[in-house]
N, CA, C and O of each residue as an XYZ file, in Angstrom:
228
protein
N     -57.445     59.434    177.075
C     -56.723     60.635    176.687
C     -55.895     60.384    175.429
O     -55.703     61.285    174.613
N     -55.401     59.139    175.279
C     -54.633     58.816    174.066
C     -55.516     58.920    172.824
O     -55.085     59.416    171.782
N     -56.757     58.447    172.948
C     -57.671     58.547    171.811
C     -57.940     60.000    171.455
O     -57.989     60.356    170.278
N     -58.114     60.843    172.475
C     -58.371     62.251    172.230
C     -57.169     62.938    171.598
O     -57.325     63.846    170.781
N     -55.968     62.505    171.976
C     -54.756     63.076    171.372
C     -54.662     62.696    169.893
O     -54.337     63.523    169.041
N     -54.952     61.432    169.611
C     -54.823     60.956    168.241
C     -55.978     61.399    167.351
O     -55.797     61.616    166.153
N     -57.161     61.531    167.937
C     -58.353     61.917    167.181
C     -59.008     63.134    167.844
O     -59.963     62.974    168.604
N     -58.523     64.323    167.575
C     -59.034     65.536    168.225
C     -60.537     65.745    168.014
O     -61.186     66.367    168.856
N     -61.097     65.251    166.930
C     -62.533     65.423    166.684
C     -63.355     64.726    167.761
O     -64.460     65.171    168.072
N     -62.842     63.650    168.332
C     -63.562     62.955    169.406
C     -63.703     63.845    170.632
O     -64.742     63.838    171.291
N     -62.668     64.604    170.936
C     -62.707     65.465    172.112
C     -63.799     66.521    171.963
O     -64.510     66.835    172.918
N     -63.921     67.061    170.760
C     -64.975     68.051    170.521
C     -66.353     67.404    170.611
O     -67.286     67.989    171.162
N     -66.477     66.196    170.067
C     -67.782     65.524    170.032
C     -68.221     65.055    171.419
O     -69.402     65.143    171.754
N     -67.271     64.552    172.235
C     -67.623     63.963    173.526
C     -67.247     64.839    174.717
O     -67.214     64.337    175.840
N     -66.967     66.108    174.523
C     -66.578     66.990    175.613
C     -67.700     67.065    176.639
O     -68.842     67.375    176.300
N     -67.369     66.779    177.897
C     -68.331     66.873    178.976
C     -69.288     65.698    179.062
O     -70.180     65.688    179.910
N     -69.116     64.714    178.204
C     -69.988     63.537    178.231
C     -69.127     62.286    178.345
O     -67.903     62.341    178.225
N     -69.776     61.182    178.574
C     -69.050     59.920    178.690
C     -68.720     59.376    177.310
O     -69.561     59.363    176.412
N     -67.491     58.931    177.161
C     -67.058     58.362    175.886
C     -67.416     56.881    175.798
O     -67.837     56.401    174.745
N     -67.246     56.158    176.904
C     -67.476     54.719    176.898
C     -68.929     54.410    177.220
O     -69.552     55.092    178.032
N     -69.456     53.394    176.588
C     -70.818     52.935    176.852
C     -70.781     51.818    177.887
O     -69.748     51.183    178.098
N     -71.930     51.587    178.534
C     -72.017     50.458    179.452
C     -71.875     49.182    178.635
O     -72.325     49.115    177.491
N     -71.259     48.189    179.216
C     -71.068     46.945    178.492
C     -70.664     45.843    179.434
O     -71.068     45.830    180.597
N     -69.881     44.933    178.950
C     -69.416     43.835    179.777
C     -67.955     43.567    179.489
O     -67.409     44.036    178.490
N     -67.331     42.814    180.368
C     -65.917     42.485    180.253
C     -65.773     40.979    180.147
O     -66.465     40.235    180.841
N     -64.897     40.537    179.302
C     -64.657     39.106    179.129
C     -63.150     38.895    179.077
O     -62.436     39.651    178.418
N     -62.667     37.871    179.768
C     -61.240     37.559    179.750
C     -61.057     36.050    179.784
O     -61.951     35.313    180.200
N     -59.906     35.606    179.348
C     -59.620     34.178    179.409
C     -58.832     33.867    180.670
O     -58.210     34.752    181.257
N     -58.860     32.618    181.081
C     -58.143     32.211    182.291
C     -57.102     31.148    182.001
O     -56.551     30.558    182.930
N     -56.823     30.895    180.749
C     -55.786     29.932    180.403
C     -56.219     28.498    180.661
O     -57.275     28.071    180.195
N     -55.415     27.763    181.392
C     -55.645     26.336    181.625
C     -56.478     26.047    182.869
O     -56.532     24.900    183.314
N     -57.116     27.042    183.432
C     -57.897     26.831    184.644
C     -59.302     26.345    184.307
O     -59.909     26.776    183.327
N     -59.795     25.449    185.131
C     -61.167     24.986    184.956
C     -62.102     25.862    185.784
O     -61.661     26.627    186.642
N     -63.382     25.738    185.517
C     -64.374     26.497    186.281
C     -64.311     26.107    187.758
O     -64.450     26.960    188.634
N     -64.104     24.836    188.027
C     -64.018     24.361    189.412
C     -62.811     24.980    190.127
O     -62.915     25.344    191.298
N     -61.687     25.102    189.453
C     -60.493     25.707    190.052
C     -60.749     27.178    190.390
O     -60.300     27.665    191.427
N     -61.457     27.869    189.530
C     -61.767     29.281    189.774
C     -62.693     29.411    190.976
O     -62.491     30.278    191.826
N     -63.709     28.553    191.052
C     -64.630     28.586    192.190
C     -63.895     28.327    193.494
O     -64.153     29.010    194.485
N     -62.985     27.357    193.522
C     -62.208     27.068    194.735
C     -61.356     28.269    195.126
O     -61.267     28.612    196.305
N     -60.737     28.902    194.153
C     -59.926     30.083    194.432
C     -60.775     31.179    195.067
O     -60.390     31.765    196.078
N     -61.925     31.448    194.473
C     -62.784     32.516    194.978
C     -63.307     32.209    196.379
O     -63.441     33.119    197.197
N     -63.602     30.949    196.665
C     -64.083     30.568    198.001
C     -63.039     30.815    199.075
O     -63.394     31.114    200.216
N     -61.771     30.699    198.742
C     -60.710     30.795    199.738
C     -59.974     32.129    199.741
O     -59.073     32.321    200.557
N     -60.325     33.046    198.862
C     -59.588     34.304    198.789
C     -60.423     35.532    199.105
O     -60.018     36.653    198.794
N     -61.560     35.339    199.706
C     -62.355     36.461    200.173
C     -62.640     36.270    201.648
O     -62.910     35.156    202.097
N     -62.581     37.351    202.397
C     -62.901     37.257    203.819
C     -64.405     37.118    203.973
O     -65.166     37.686    203.189
N     -64.838     36.373    204.971
C     -66.279     36.225    205.176
C     -66.926     37.581    205.455
O     -66.320     38.460    206.067
N     -68.135     37.727    205.004
C     -68.887     38.961    205.194
C     -69.560     38.906    206.564
O     -70.473     38.103    206.754
N     -69.143     39.729    207.520
C     -69.748     39.678    208.860
C     -71.230     40.039    208.837
O     -71.980     39.601    209.710
N     -71.663     40.824    207.863
C     -73.067     41.207    207.786
C     -73.949     40.026    207.383
O     -75.157     40.055    207.619
N     -73.368     38.991    206.781
C     -74.147     37.837    206.363
C     -74.704     37.090    207.569
O     -75.733     36.423    207.457
N     -74.044     37.190    208.716
C     -74.474     36.502    209.920
C     -75.342     37.391    210.823
O     -75.797     36.945    211.877
N     -75.568     38.616    210.422
C     -76.311     39.575    211.249
C     -77.802     39.221    211.237
O     -78.409     39.080    210.176
N     -78.369     39.084    212.411
C     -79.776     38.757    212.532
C     -80.450     39.742    213.504
O     -79.844     40.155    214.493
N     -81.682     40.107    213.220
C     -82.473     40.943    214.118
C     -83.610     40.086    214.625
O     -84.416     39.575    213.847
N     -83.670     39.933    215.930
C     -84.729     39.128    216.535
C     -85.803     40.051    217.108
O     -85.489     41.062    217.737
N     -87.069     39.699    216.889
C     -88.141     40.561    217.406
C     -88.273     40.517    218.899
O     -89.133     41.193    219.463
C-alpha cells in the first residue's frame, strides 16, 4: 500500500492483479553454522503424528 501511495500509476497498472512475482527469500543467520541451524530445527518442531501412520492390508 505504501508503494501505491507513493506511485499512484502502479495502482492503476496493477489494479485487481498481483503486484509481486513468485520468487525466493534469502536471509543471513549471523554467526550460526549450518550444523547449529539443523540442530535447532530438529529440536523445535513437534513430531508429525502422520509420519508414523501405517495402513496394513
